[in-house]
C-alpha positions as CSV (number, residue, x, y, z in Angstrom):
1,M,-1.3,2.8,19.8
2,A,-3.4,1.6,21.9
3,L,-2.8,-1.8,22.9
4,D,-4.4,-5.3,21.9
5,P,-6.2,-6.2,24.8
6,Q,-4.4,-9.9,24.5
7,A,-1.3,-7.5,24.6
8,K,-2.1,-5.9,27.3
9,A,-3.2,-9.2,29.6
10,F,0.5,-9.8,28.9
11,W,2.1,-6.6,30.1
12,D,-0.1,-7.0,33.1
13,F,1.0,-10.5,33.6
14,L,5.1,-9.7,33.1
15,K,4.4,-6.6,35.1
16,S,2.7,-8.6,38.0
17,L,5.9,-10.1,38.5
18,G,7.3,-7.9,40.2
19,G,10.9,-9.1,38.2
20,V,14.3,-7.1,37.9
21,P,14.9,-5.7,34.5
22,V,17.7,-7.1,32.4
23,H,20.3,-4.6,32.8
24,A,20.5,-5.4,35.8
25,L,20.6,-9.2,36.0
26,S,23.5,-11.4,34.8
27,P,23.8,-13.3,31.6
28,E,22.9,-16.3,33.2
29,K,19.5,-15.1,34.8
30,N,18.0,-13.2,32.1
31,R,18.6,-16.2,30.0
32,A,16.9,-18.6,32.5
33,G,14.3,-15.7,32.6
34,I,13.4,-15.8,29.1
35,N,13.1,-19.3,28.9
36,Y,10.4,-18.8,32.4
37,L,8.5,-16.6,30.2
38,V,8.3,-18.6,27.2
39,K,6.7,-21.6,29.2
40,K,4.3,-19.2,31.4
41,A,2.8,-17.6,28.2
42,G,4.4,-19.4,24.9
43,M,1.8,-21.4,22.4
44,A,0.9,-24.9,22.5
45,P,3.4,-27.1,20.2
46,Q,2.1,-28.2,17.2
47,P,3.6,-31.8,15.9
48,V,5.0,-32.0,13.1
49,A,6.4,-34.6,11.1
50,E,10.0,-35.3,12.6
51,V,12.6,-33.5,14.4
52,K,15.9,-34.1,13.5
53,E,18.8,-32.5,16.0
54,Q,22.3,-31.5,14.4
55,V,25.4,-30.2,15.3
56,I,27.3,-28.2,12.7
57,P,31.5,-27.1,12.6
58,V,32.0,-23.6,12.6
59,E,34.9,-21.3,12.8
60,D,36.1,-22.4,15.7
61,G,34.0,-24.5,17.7
62,K,30.2,-26.0,17.1
63,I,26.7,-25.4,17.1
64,S,23.5,-26.6,17.5
65,L,20.8,-27.0,15.1
66,R,16.9,-28.3,15.0
67,I,15.7,-29.3,12.1
68,Y,11.4,-29.1,12.2
69,L,10.1,-31.4,9.0
70,P,7.0,-30.9,7.6
71,E,4.9,-33.5,6.3
72,G,4.4,-35.3,2.8
73,P,7.9,-36.7,0.5
74,G,9.4,-33.1,0.1
75,P,11.9,-31.7,-1.5
76,F,10.7,-29.1,0.8
77,P,12.0,-25.6,0.6
78,V,14.3,-24.2,3.9
79,L,13.6,-21.1,6.4
80,V,16.8,-21.1,8.2
81,F,15.6,-18.7,11.4
82,F,17.5,-16.9,14.4
83,H,16.1,-16.8,17.6
84,G,15.9,-13.1,19.3
85,G,16.9,-12.5,23.0
86,G,20.0,-9.2,22.7
87,W,22.3,-11.7,21.5
88,V,22.9,-12.6,25.3
89,M,20.0,-14.8,25.8
90,G,17.7,-16.9,24.1
91,G,18.6,-20.8,22.2
92,L,16.1,-23.7,20.6
93,D,14.0,-23.5,22.7
94,I,12.1,-20.5,23.4
95,V,11.1,-20.1,19.1
96,D,10.6,-24.3,19.3
97,S,6.7,-24.1,19.2
98,P,5.9,-21.0,16.8
99,L,8.4,-22.3,13.8
100,R,6.7,-25.5,14.4
101,A,3.1,-23.9,13.4
102,I,5.2,-22.7,10.4
103,T,6.5,-25.5,9.8
104,N,3.5,-27.3,8.9
105,A,1.6,-23.7,8.1
106,A,4.4,-23.3,5.3
107,Q,4.5,-26.6,4.4
108,C,8.7,-26.1,4.3
109,L,11.6,-27.7,6.1
110,V,12.9,-25.3,9.4
111,V,16.4,-25.0,10.8
112,S,16.4,-23.3,14.2
113,V,19.9,-22.5,14.6
114,A,21.4,-21.6,18.9
115,Y,24.4,-19.4,17.4
116,R,26.8,-18.8,20.4
117,L,25.6,-16.1,22.7
118,A,27.9,-12.6,23.9
119,P,29.3,-12.1,26.1
120,E,31.4,-15.4,26.4
121,H,31.5,-14.7,22.3
122,K,31.4,-11.3,20.9
123,F,30.6,-9.5,17.4
124,P,31.2,-11.2,14.8
125,V,30.2,-14.7,16.3
126,A,27.2,-15.0,16.4
127,L,26.9,-13.9,12.8
128,N,29.4,-15.8,11.4
129,D,27.7,-19.1,13.1
130,C,24.1,-17.9,11.2
131,Y,26.2,-17.6,8.3
132,L,27.4,-20.6,8.1
133,A,24.5,-21.7,8.9
134,T,22.2,-21.4,6.4
135,R,25.9,-22.4,4.0
136,W,25.6,-25.1,5.3
137,A,21.8,-25.5,4.7
138,A,21.9,-25.0,1.4
139,E,24.9,-27.8,0.9
140,N,23.0,-30.5,3.2
141,A,19.0,-30.1,2.8
142,H,18.6,-32.6,0.7
143,Y,19.9,-35.0,3.3
144,F,17.1,-33.6,5.3
145,K,14.2,-33.8,2.1
146,G,15.0,-30.1,1.5
147,D,15.8,-27.9,-1.4
148,G,18.6,-26.3,-1.6
149,R,18.1,-24.4,-4.3
150,R,15.4,-22.7,-2.4
151,I,16.7,-21.4,0.9
152,A,15.6,-18.4,3.2
153,V,16.8,-16.5,6.5
154,G,14.6,-15.3,9.2
155,G,15.0,-14.3,12.8
156,E,13.3,-11.8,15.3
157,S,14.7,-9.0,17.4
158,A,18.5,-9.3,17.2
159,G,17.7,-12.7,15.5
160,G,16.7,-10.2,12.9
161,N,19.2,-7.9,12.5
162,L,21.4,-11.7,12.1
163,A,19.4,-12.1,9.1
164,A,19.2,-9.4,7.4
165,C,23.9,-9.4,8.3
166,T,23.5,-12.5,6.7
167,C,21.9,-12.0,3.6
168,L,24.2,-9.1,3.4
169,M,27.1,-11.8,4.2
170,A,25.6,-13.9,2.0
171,R,25.4,-11.4,-1.3
172,D,29.2,-10.1,-0.6
173,R,30.8,-13.4,-0.7
174,G,29.0,-14.6,-3.9
175,L,26.8,-17.3,-1.9
176,P,24.4,-19.0,-0.9
177,S,22.3,-17.7,-2.9
178,L,19.0,-16.8,-1.1
179,S,15.7,-16.8,-2.0
180,F,13.9,-14.7,1.2
181,Q,14.4,-13.2,4.4
182,V,11.4,-12.6,7.4
183,L,12.7,-9.8,9.9
184,L,10.6,-9.8,12.7
185,Y,10.4,-6.3,14.5
186,P,15.1,-6.7,13.9
187,V,17.3,-4.6,15.3
188,T,19.0,-2.9,12.1
189,D,20.8,0.2,13.9
190,L,23.2,0.5,16.7
191,S,24.8,3.2,16.1
192,G,23.6,5.7,18.7
193,R,21.6,7.6,15.9
194,D,17.9,8.7,17.4
195,Y,14.3,6.8,16.6
196,P,11.3,8.5,18.0
197,S,9.6,5.0,18.9
198,R,12.8,4.8,20.6
199,S,11.7,7.0,23.6
200,K,7.9,6.6,23.5
201,F,7.8,3.2,24.2
202,N,10.7,3.0,26.0
203,G,10.3,0.3,28.8
204,I,7.2,-1.6,26.6
205,F,9.0,-4.9,27.4
206,L,12.1,-3.6,26.6
207,S,13.9,-0.6,27.5
208,M,16.9,1.7,26.0
209,D,18.6,0.7,29.3
210,D,18.0,-2.7,28.5
211,M,19.1,-2.3,24.7
212,K,22.5,-0.9,25.9
213,Y,23.1,-3.6,28.5
214,Y,22.7,-6.1,25.1
215,E,24.6,-3.8,23.1
216,N,27.3,-3.3,25.6
217,H,28.1,-7.3,25.8
218,Y,27.4,-8.5,22.2
219,L,30.0,-6.1,20.8
220,A,33.9,-5.7,21.7
221,Q,35.2,-1.9,23.4
222,G,35.6,0.5,20.3
223,E,34.0,-1.6,17.6
224,D,32.5,0.4,14.5
225,R,28.7,0.8,15.2
226,E,28.4,1.6,11.6
227,N,29.3,-1.1,10.2
228,S,26.9,-2.3,7.9
229,Y,27.2,-6.4,9.4
230,L,26.0,-4.6,12.7
231,S,23.8,-1.8,11.3
232,P,22.5,-2.6,7.9
233,V,20.2,0.1,7.8
234,L,23.5,2.4,7.3
235,A,24.8,-0.1,4.6
236,G,25.6,2.4,1.5
237,N,23.9,-0.4,-0.6
238,L,21.6,-2.8,0.1
239,S,20.8,-3.7,-3.8
240,G,21.2,-7.4,-5.1
241,L,19.7,-8.9,-1.7
242,P,16.2,-11.3,-1.5
243,P,13.1,-9.9,-1.1
244,A,11.5,-9.3,2.2
245,L,8.7,-9.5,4.5
246,V,10.0,-6.9,7.5
247,V,7.5,-6.9,10.8
248,T,7.5,-4.4,13.1
249,A,4.6,-3.6,16.3
250,G,3.0,-0.6,17.1
251,N,4.2,-0.3,20.7
252,D,7.7,-1.2,20.4
253,P,11.1,0.4,20.9
254,L,12.1,-0.2,17.9
255,H,9.3,0.5,15.1
256,D,10.7,3.0,13.6
257,E,14.5,1.4,13.2
258,G,13.0,-1.4,11.4
259,E,10.2,0.9,9.7
260,A,13.5,2.7,7.8
261,Y,15.3,-0.5,6.5
262,A,12.3,-1.3,5.2
263,K,12.1,1.6,3.4
264,R,16.1,1.2,2.4
265,L,15.3,-2.1,1.2
266,K,12.2,-1.1,-1.1
267,E,14.5,2.3,-2.4
268,A,17.8,-0.1,-3.1
269,G,15.2,-2.4,-5.6
270,V,13.8,-4.1,-3.2
271,D,10.6,-6.4,-3.3
272,V,9.7,-6.0,0.5
273,D,6.6,-6.8,1.9
274,Y,5.7,-3.9,5.0
275,H,3.3,-5.0,7.5
276,C,3.1,-3.6,11.5
277,F,0.9,-5.1,13.9
278,E,-0.1,-1.6,15.3
279,D,-1.3,-2.8,18.6
280,M,1.3,-5.1,19.7
281,I,4.8,-5.3,21.5
282,H,7.8,-6.3,21.1
283,A,8.7,-9.9,21.4
284,F,4.2,-11.1,20.9
285,F,6.2,-13.4,18.4
286,L,7.3,-15.7,21.5
287,F,4.6,-15.4,23.5
288,G,1.6,-16.6,21.4
289,G,-0.5,-18.9,24.6
290,M,-1.3,-15.0,25.6
291,M,-1.1,-13.2,22.5
292,E,-2.8,-16.0,20.3
293,K,-4.6,-14.0,17.5
294,A,-1.4,-11.6,17.1
295,N,0.7,-14.5,17.1
296,K,-1.7,-16.5,15.0
297,A,-2.0,-13.8,12.3
298,L,2.3,-13.3,12.0
299,V,2.5,-16.9,11.8
300,E,-0.1,-17.0,8.4
301,L,1.6,-14.0,7.3
302,I,5.4,-15.5,7.5
303,A,3.9,-18.5,5.7
304,R,1.1,-17.1,2.8
305,S,4.8,-14.5,2.4
306,L,7.2,-18.2,2.1
307,K,4.9,-19.9,-0.2
308,K,4.9,-17.0,-2.5
309,A,8.8,-16.5,-2.6
310,F,9.6,-19.8,-2.8
311,A,6.6,-20.5,-5.8
312,R,8.9,-18.1,-8.0
């Protein structure tokens, strides 16, 4: 697909940095690298009514949350959001600006989750953290002007994988009841199956060597890659999941598996809105300072979808 001029300018900027590939660097250096990129190319943060920092207990530890409140008395519906970064890097700060924009545009309370990262914490630690954070939000939203009966989850890239799998886990365990899922260019298949987009767009921000790096850090040796909590597109039963917004980018190695997951959800009777930003690249949600038009359109799409879902 042709690149949007702003996406091409961002891609040229990345190439001008002449950096070492992700798969050749330590997790620590990659964590510093993504923070640098977001500072350089991320959108300007919008003011919101209030931001609260919260620490919650999880299995064998604690994690941090950042809670964004819009203007008004509430109670507000809630979006619990999981950042991307290959389960290895990223954190609350890389999604701070777009989540502020969603808070305002959707008029919802947003809970950003700092799940524990690999390789220090292997699967299923990140997923368990995300599930428990979602349960915590449902049970405690009322303390923050939130409505625990209207809970959505969302995430981008690896965070999209965690959001999809959190929905499966919540369905399988019977709680919490979720209203919606927002999956932005999600990872949906770690089994090694071939998807044409993986080779066609290999190296456009994300390479298959990078994906192997992420997977090898996230998964324990011998892990079953067809486990539906790793590869949700392979789940035997996708019925009973919340309605979904599934977003892909046309120039993304993960395009095909995101589209495949949207199709499988529809086949299972789930209400799905699938949207492809044809001229965009992977991770454009993070870099709204340079891919302004697409990022603005994505935030508006997410906000419309959330409002519609929460009004049901």
